[in-house]
C-alpha positions as CSV (number, residue, x, y, z in Angstrom):
1,M,112.7,19.2,201.4
2,T,113.4,22.8,200.7
3,I,110.4,24.4,198.9
4,S,111.5,26.4,195.9
5,V,108.8,28.0,193.9
6,D,109.3,29.4,190.4
7,L,107.1,32.6,190.6
8,S,108.0,33.5,187.0
9,L,106.1,30.5,185.7
10,K,102.4,31.4,185.6
11,P,100.3,28.5,184.3
12,I,96.8,29.1,183.0
13,V,94.3,27.6,185.5
14,T,90.6,27.0,184.7
15,G,88.2,25.7,187.3
16,F,85.0,23.6,186.8
17,F,82.6,23.6,189.8
18,D,80.5,20.5,190.6
19,D,77.3,21.6,192.4
20,G,76.6,18.1,193.7
21,S,79.8,17.8,195.8
22,N,81.1,21.4,195.9
23,T,84.2,20.2,194.2
24,I,86.4,22.2,191.8
25,T,88.2,20.3,189.0
26,Y,91.1,22.2,187.4
27,V,92.7,22.2,184.0
28,V,96.2,23.5,184.3
29,Q,97.9,24.5,181.0
30,E,101.2,25.9,179.8
31,P,101.2,29.7,179.3
32,A,103.0,29.1,176.0
33,G,102.3,25.5,174.8
34,D,99.6,23.0,174.5
35,A,100.3,20.6,177.4
36,C,97.9,20.4,180.4
37,A,97.0,18.5,183.5
38,V,93.6,17.8,185.0
39,I,93.4,17.9,188.8
40,D,90.6,16.2,190.9
41,P,88.1,15.2,188.2
42,V,84.5,14.3,189.3
43,M,82.1,11.5,188.3
44,E,78.5,12.2,189.3
45,F,76.7,9.5,191.3
46,D,72.9,9.4,191.9
47,Q,73.0,7.2,195.0
48,A,69.2,6.7,195.1
49,R,69.2,5.3,191.5
50,G,72.7,3.8,191.6
51,A,73.4,5.8,188.4
52,L,76.7,7.2,187.2
53,T,77.0,10.1,184.8
54,F,79.9,12.2,183.4
55,E,78.4,15.7,182.8
56,G,81.2,17.5,184.5
57,A,84.0,15.3,183.0
58,D,82.5,15.9,179.5
59,K,82.7,19.7,180.1
60,V,86.4,19.3,180.9
61,I,86.9,17.1,177.8
62,D,85.1,19.7,175.6
63,F,87.2,22.5,177.0
64,I,90.5,20.6,176.4
65,H,89.4,19.8,172.8
66,E,88.3,23.3,172.1
67,K,91.6,24.7,173.3
68,G,93.6,22.1,171.4
69,L,95.4,20.9,174.5
70,R,97.3,17.6,175.2
71,T,96.5,16.0,178.5
72,E,99.7,14.6,180.1
73,W,98.5,14.1,183.7
74,I,95.3,13.4,185.6
75,I,96.2,14.1,189.3
76,E,94.3,13.1,192.4
77,T,95.3,15.2,195.4
78,H,94.1,12.4,197.7
79,V,91.5,9.6,198.0
80,H,88.4,11.7,198.2
81,A,85.5,10.8,200.5
82,D,82.9,13.1,199.1
83,H,82.8,12.5,195.4
84,L,83.7,9.8,192.9
85,S,86.7,10.3,190.5
86,S,86.2,10.3,186.8
87,A,90.0,9.8,186.1
88,P,89.7,6.5,184.1
89,Y,87.0,8.0,181.9
90,L,89.1,11.1,181.2
91,Q,92.1,8.9,180.5
92,E,90.2,6.9,178.0
93,K,89.1,10.1,176.2
94,L,92.2,12.2,176.6
95,G,95.1,10.0,177.5
96,G,97.6,11.0,180.2
97,N,98.9,9.3,183.3
98,I,96.9,9.1,186.5
99,G,98.9,10.0,189.6
100,I,98.4,10.1,193.4
101,G,100.4,10.2,196.6
102,A,102.3,7.0,197.4
103,K,100.6,6.8,200.8
104,V,97.5,5.7,198.9
105,I,98.8,2.2,199.8
106,D,98.0,3.0,203.5
107,V,94.5,4.1,202.5
108,Q,93.9,0.9,200.5
109,E,95.0,-1.2,203.4
110,T,92.7,0.6,205.8
111,F,89.6,0.6,203.7
112,G,90.3,-2.8,202.1
113,K,89.5,-4.1,205.6
114,V,86.5,-1.8,206.1
115,F,84.9,-3.1,202.9
116,N,86.1,-6.7,203.4
117,E,87.8,-6.7,200.0
118,G,89.2,-10.0,198.8
119,T,92.7,-10.8,197.6
120,E,91.8,-9.6,194.1
121,F,91.9,-6.0,195.4
122,Q,95.5,-5.1,195.1
123,R,96.8,-2.9,198.0
124,D,99.9,-1.7,196.2
125,G,98.8,1.4,194.4
126,S,99.0,-0.5,191.0
127,Q,95.6,1.0,190.0
128,F,97.5,4.3,189.4
129,D,100.2,5.1,186.8
130,A,102.3,7.1,189.2
131,L,102.7,7.2,193.0
132,F,104.3,10.4,194.2
133,E,106.7,10.7,197.1
134,D,107.4,14.0,198.9
135,G,109.4,16.2,196.6
136,D,108.9,14.2,193.5
137,T,108.9,16.2,190.3
138,Y,107.2,15.7,186.9
139,K,106.6,17.6,183.7
140,V,103.5,19.1,182.2
141,G,105.0,20.0,178.8
142,A,107.8,22.4,179.6
143,M,106.5,23.2,183.1
144,E,108.0,21.4,186.1
145,A,105.7,20.4,188.8
146,F,106.4,19.0,192.2
147,A,104.4,17.1,194.8
148,L,104.4,18.1,198.5
149,H,103.2,15.5,201.0
150,T,100.6,17.1,203.3
151,P,99.1,14.4,205.5
152,G,96.5,15.0,208.2
153,H,93.2,14.9,206.3
154,T,94.3,11.6,204.9
155,P,97.7,9.9,204.8
156,A,97.9,10.3,201.0
157,C,97.2,14.0,200.7
158,M,99.5,16.0,198.5
159,V,99.7,19.6,197.3
160,H,100.9,19.9,193.7
161,V,102.9,23.0,192.8
162,I,103.3,24.2,189.2
163,G,105.0,27.5,188.9
164,D,103.2,30.1,191.0
165,A,100.1,27.9,191.3
166,A,99.6,25.3,194.1
167,F,96.7,22.9,194.3
168,A,95.8,22.3,197.9
169,G,93.3,19.4,197.7
170,D,91.4,19.4,201.0
171,T,94.4,20.5,203.1
172,L,93.1,24.1,203.1
173,F,89.9,25.7,202.1
174,M,89.4,29.4,201.4
175,P,90.4,31.7,204.3
176,D,86.9,31.9,205.6
177,G,86.4,28.1,205.3
178,G,89.5,27.1,207.3
179,S,90.8,23.6,207.0
180,A,89.7,20.0,206.4
181,R,88.5,17.5,208.9
182,C,90.9,15.0,210.4
183,D,88.5,12.3,212.0
184,F,88.6,9.7,209.2
185,P,90.8,6.7,209.6
186,G,94.4,7.8,209.1
187,G,93.6,11.4,209.8
188,D,95.5,13.4,212.4
189,A,95.0,17.1,213.4
190,G,98.6,17.6,214.5
191,Q,99.8,16.3,211.2
192,L,97.4,18.6,209.3
193,Y,98.7,21.6,211.2
194,D,102.3,20.7,210.4
195,S,101.3,20.2,206.7
196,I,99.6,23.5,206.5
197,Q,102.7,25.2,207.9
198,R,104.7,23.7,205.0
199,I,102.3,25.4,202.6
200,L,102.5,28.7,204.4
201,E,106.3,28.6,204.1
202,M,105.9,29.3,200.4
203,P,106.0,32.9,199.1
204,D,103.0,35.1,199.7
205,E,102.4,35.5,196.0
206,V,101.8,31.8,195.3
207,R,98.2,31.3,194.0
208,L,96.4,28.6,196.0
209,F,93.6,26.7,194.4
210,I,91.4,24.7,196.7
211,C,89.3,21.6,196.0
212,H,86.0,22.5,197.7
213,D,84.1,25.6,198.6
214,Y,80.8,25.8,200.3
215,G,80.2,29.6,200.3
216,P,80.3,30.3,204.0
217,G,77.9,33.0,205.1
218,G,76.2,32.9,201.7
219,R,79.0,34.4,199.7
220,A,79.6,33.4,196.1
221,I,81.5,30.2,195.5
222,S,85.2,30.9,195.1
223,W,88.3,28.8,194.8
224,E,91.4,30.9,194.3
225,T,93.4,32.6,197.2
226,T,97.1,33.2,198.0
227,V,99.5,31.9,200.5
228,G,99.7,35.4,202.0
229,E,96.0,35.6,202.4
230,Q,95.9,32.2,204.1
231,R,98.7,33.1,206.5
232,A,97.0,36.3,207.5
233,A,93.3,35.4,207.6
234,N,92.6,31.7,207.5
235,I,90.1,31.3,210.4
236,H,91.7,28.0,211.6
237,V,95.4,28.6,211.2
238,G,96.0,32.2,210.2
239,G,97.4,35.0,212.4
240,G,99.9,32.7,214.1
241,K,97.5,30.2,215.8
242,S,99.4,27.6,217.7
243,R,99.5,23.9,217.0
244,E,97.8,23.2,220.4
245,E,95.0,25.7,219.6
246,F,94.4,24.1,216.2
247,I,94.4,20.5,217.5
248,K,91.9,21.4,220.2
249,F,89.6,23.3,217.8
250,R,89.9,20.7,215.0
251,T,89.1,17.8,217.3
252,E,86.1,19.5,218.9
253,R,84.8,20.6,215.5
254,D,85.2,17.2,213.8
255,A,83.2,15.5,216.5
256,Q,80.2,17.7,215.4
257,L,80.4,17.0,211.7
258,A,78.2,14.6,209.8
259,V,79.7,11.9,207.6
260,P,79.8,12.9,203.9
261,K,76.8,11.5,202.1
262,L,78.9,9.8,199.4
263,I,81.7,8.5,201.6
264,L,81.0,4.8,201.1
265,P,80.8,4.8,197.3
266,S,83.6,7.4,197.0
267,L,86.1,5.4,199.0
268,Q,85.4,2.1,197.2
269,V,85.8,3.8,193.8
270,N,88.6,6.2,194.5
271,M,91.0,3.8,196.2
272,R,90.8,1.9,192.9
273,G,91.9,4.9,190.9
274,G,88.3,5.7,189.9
275,E,87.3,2.2,188.8
276,V,84.0,0.9,190.1
277,P,84.2,-2.5,191.7
278,V,82.4,-5.4,190.1
279,D,80.5,-8.4,191.6
280,E,81.1,-12.1,190.7
281,G,78.9,-11.6,187.6
282,G,81.0,-8.8,186.3
283,N,78.4,-6.1,187.1
284,M,79.4,-2.9,188.8
285,A,78.4,-3.1,192.4
286,L,79.1,-1.3,195.7
287,K,79.1,-2.5,199.3
288,T,77.5,-0.9,202.4
289,P,79.4,-2.0,205.4
290,I,77.4,-1.6,208.7
291,N,78.9,0.3,211.7
292,R,82.4,0.3,210.3
293,L,83.0,4.0,210.0
């Protein structure tokens, strides 16, 4: 698809940082209007106690109520492996449709096997209200948004573009953070490089909002950059680095990375659209498969 960006449309973007997972949730609102979308909401999980809380989600809800906004969409940029989604909780409180990339079906198929899910777990994306294909458009009030398929980190990764704002998920981090890992099932470093090039084809002025930041070198947490800054200075792909260079670096780097501490609960919940699985007694319960990842 040809990427056409409306630089004249400048949505208001507010970020909410989750210290436990270094995730940024975004509220994206019309510059003149009351419609909004929430992108990548977090549900806190205390793994030691098996306890779920919604402190971050409640802050988002309070903000939306205070601003008098209408929530039309709750968007997941991909099936996250490092935090649990609070999308159903937000939907219950605020309304809106929950959307994700259509390739979530591939993720469900892969991890349905890893977690030995039974036939009651539907692997058709039906846990979500909308499944986006590359180039699909949708409305947030009067604002037109479109979804750009950016596989590599996961098969279902998408960047969502609304006016001059693009929400990168895990495809790119801040310029001094580089890019996402590609060693999970379904990941591919070559695909990630190609996906990043699609992002870098957009105009320099496009604001790029990233999903995670870890403050490399001790700098303050940050989550907004631009396509121009990424093209010039991203430590993994900037300055014209080749596909071969990137694949070699990313493969070697990924082999040194630890598995995210919340990967097992996150995948089970997020491939269900944020719903926690239940056992035969109807109680919320999670599995711990051994030597499967």
